[in-house]
C-alpha positions, 0 to 999 in steps of 0.5 A: 466481511474484512475491509481491505484497502488497495493503494490505488495510485499506480500499478495494477490495483484493479486486479488486486481489488478483484482478487480480494472480492473473490476471496470474500473481502470488501476492497476499497481503493485508497488514494488519500489518508482519510480512506485508511479509516475503517480498514482491516488491512491494506495491499500495496500493488506492484508498479514502479516504486519510485513513481509510487514514492513520488505520488505517496509524497505528493498526497501526504501518504508516507506517515499515514501509511507508516501509522496504519502499518503499525496497527494493521497488516499491509501486504505488498506485491513487487513494488509494494514489497519494495516500499514496505522494506526496512531498507532499500539499497539498489537503488537507494530510496526511501521506504515505509520501513515496515518489513525486514 
């Protein structure tokens, strides 16, 4: 059974976890870098991207998420897709720079 994390800082992470469970995966809520260990993939849910950026920065998750994305798949919905973008222009903001 695949262990898929769901970034659980802000947004509808509970609905994503339920969908993963229905699909046969074992979802795990991720709120700190240590919780990325042992995961086969990660979902970054929708929400508000600037709020999520602030929380990711506060919890020191930016670099651990980039490193995780270099070795395992990350799927983003709405704000999660914005956070994965290689460049965010409107409004300009930092990102994980993991997807073109």
